[in-house]
N, C-alpha and C positions, 0 to 999 in steps of 0.2 A: 342724531350726526355720531360717524362711528370717533371713537378713542383712536388720538394715535397712536397711543403706547400699548403692547403687547399685550397682553394676559396671563396674567403668570396661573402653570399649573395647577390647584391644591396639590401640596406633601401628601404623597399614599406612602404611607411609614412599610404596608407589605413587599409593598414591588421594591424601596428604602430597601428594603430587607433580603429582597430578592438578588439583588444586585449583590450588597455588599455580600453576602456566604458568595455568589463567586466570583467578586472579584478578591475576594483570600482563594478559593481554590484556584482559580487561575496562578496564583501569584507561588505556593504550594507545588503546581502544576510545572512550573519555571526553573524549583528553585533548584533538580540538579541540572538543568539542560543549565544556568548558568553555575555553577559548581561548574563541571564540569569544561567550560568556555575560559574558566579563571584556572581553569590548571592549568588544562592544554597552555596559558600561557607564561608559567610559571616554572621557572630554574629547579635539578631535580634536588636539592638542596632546602628551598622554602613548602616546595612542598611536602615534605617529612619532615613541618616543622611541630612543635607542641609550644607555645598549644597551633593550632592554622591560623596560618592568613586569607583575610574574602578575597580581600582584591590585591590585588601582585602589587610588590613592589616597585621590581622593573621585569615592566612587563617585553618578552623576548618570541623573535618566533622558528627556537631554535625546534621545539621538535615540531613543526609541518614540515620540518625540509628537512627530519629523518626519517619523516616520514613517508612520507617522496620521493627521495633521492635514497632509500636505501630497504633491504628489504624484500622490493618487486613491487611494494604498494601499488605502483600506479596499473600492475597488471592484474592485483585482485578485483581495485576498482573498475577495470572494464571486461574481468569475468562479470560480476557483479549487473554492467548495467548490460553485457546481451543477454545474459539468465533475467530477470526481471524485464528486458524486450522479449524477448519470445516469450517467457508466460502472460507476459500482458497480451502481445497476440492472438495467444492462445485461444486464453480467455474472450476477448470481446468477438470471436468467430467462431466462436462456442455458445456465448450466448447471448447471441446477436440467433443463433438461429435456434436455441432450447427454447427461448424465453417465445420467437416469435409464434414456432412451430404448437408452445401451452397456450399461447394467449387466443389467439386465432384460427389455429383445425379442429377440431374433430376425428376422435381414432377412436377403438375399442382398450379399455384401463387407462385412459387422460390425467387422471385426477388418482389414481393411485398410486399412476408413474412420476406422476408427479409431486406427490408425500414423500413415497422414497429417496427424491431426489432430495427435498429437503430433509427428508431423517440424516440426509449423510454433512449438511452440513452441522449437525447439533454432537457428531465421534468428534473424538480427536486423533490427530492422525497418529500419536502410541500407539491408540489402539488398534493399526492396520498399519505398523511402519515392520515387520518383521515379513508381510505376503507380497507390500510393495520391494521391497527388500530380496527376497527369493527371484519374482519377478521379473527385474531390473540387472540378478547377476546371469540368469540363465536367459534372457538375450544379448549381456554382455556390453552391459548400455555403464558400467560399471570408469568412473574418470574417467564420463562425459559430462557436453551441456543437457546432449537426452537423457543418459539417466541421472541431472541435476534436478530440471522438471518436470523427469516422467511424473511427480508424484502433484503439481498445481500447473498439467496440462489445461483441469478443466473447476470451474468453482460450480459448485450449486449453487450457494449466495449469487455470479453475476445470473444466472440462469435464471433463479426466485424474480433480482433487483427489474431483466429488464423484458421478464415477463408480466409485471405490476404496470408499470408505465406500458410498455407496449395495446395495454391493456383499452387505457385513454386512446387510440387512435380511432377516429371510429372503421366501422367497417359498408358503410357509405363508401369510404373513398377506396377500397380494395377491388371491394364489386365494383364498381367505373371504371379497375383498372381492369379489372377484368372483360367485365365489358369490349376495351375499343382495344380485345386481342393480348391483353399482358400476361406472358407465362410467371408463376409464382417465384420462379429468381428474378426475374426485371423489379415485380415488384419490393423484393424484399432489399434489390438493391439498388432501386431509383425511388421509393418509395420511407420503409420502415429505416431505412441507415440512416436519411439524408433528418426526420423528424425526429430517432432517436438522439444525434450529435450528445445533444447533455448529455447527458443520464448513459451512453455510450466513456466521454470522459469522464466522469465517476468513475466509473466502473475502472478504466483504466488507469486513474491512479492507488485506487485501495490494493487490483491487481498489481503492480508496475510497484507499491508498498511491501507487502506480503513477502512478495519473492525477495526485493531486497536485502526483506529482513531474514532467512531465510536462513538454518542455522544447521539445524537435526540431523536433516537430511545431509545434508552435506556434508556436515563434518564425517559422516559413516562410510558417503560414495567414494567421498575425491580422495587419494591415495600418493599424486605429485606435489607438488607445494606451486609448483606455474598452475597448476586447476585450483587455488585458495579463492574464493572472493571474498571480500570484503571481511567481516563477517567473520571471518574465518582467521583473519587474515595478523587481525588484529591479537592474532593471538604468540604469534613470530615474536613478541614484543615481555612476557611470560618467559621470563628467565628460569633457569632449576632452580638458584637460589635469592631470585628477585623479582624485581617485577620493573619497567621502568613504567612506572607512572604519566609523567609528560604524552610518551611519545601515543600512550595509548592511549587518554585523552586526545589530544588534537584527531587522532586516529577515528575516534568515532565521532569528535564533531564534525571534520569529513566526512562521512556515514550519513551523520543526520541532511547534511548540509542539503545535496542531489532530491531527496522530498521536501522538503522543508521549502526551496522555490520553485519550485510544479505548482507549491501548493499552494503559496502565499500569489504564483500568474494564473491562478484558474481554479480558487481559491469558489466564487463567485460562482461559477458553472459544476463546481461541484457541489458544494450545499444544492443547488438549485433541481438537477440533479434529484438531489438521493429525494427534497420532496416530493418531483414530479410521481416519478416512483412511486410514491403509496398514494395516490388520483381516487386510485378503483378497482375494489377490492373481486 
């Protein structure tokens, strides 16, 4: 006769230790975000108080009102959305084309070209930033959306990411479509892309967040305030002799929220996409 009581799993010290380390690590990661959030809800006097207070004595929203109503900050948010969306769209398009080609086609120097693409992923942007700056200058793309997203139109990691997942799609499925008279473009649109929705969504989140946090390049190529991104927009609160800590913290929270919300909504697809991309080497 089966006992009605649920058996307790035996205590595993190693698993408990791992969980404890992960929890402590998570708290250290979250601590700066919590501090910024509380700072954004404090008055200027309380922010500069010594010793500092962690939880605000009086919660205020004046800093958020200042950010959203002063210094064209809504325009900066719109610019960041436009730049991130255009970059994400370009990355997804080039990644699915490149990943499909490297996964399912045979052509001369295929492996060498793929290695070269992967090699570009380990080269810091600062190494080739000067040459990109010269190219953008000759194309007269300064102070434009295209000039800002020029270095992030293609992501070598995206090509690798989609290629790894596409390798897991059976070749028999593609051959069956070719026997039925389907063109390669039809196979890409009607077979590869529908089967790759999950990794594409994961890559889209990653590409959008990378463009959203882009700082060094926009700082160089943007010359007018109306083209500022949200990252550059925070600099307007850096005065000559003092810093407006409250509005800066509020602006940082606003810049974090869109990506945090998107990730929380699509986190399962993101994790699943990252997992599936490593199914086959």
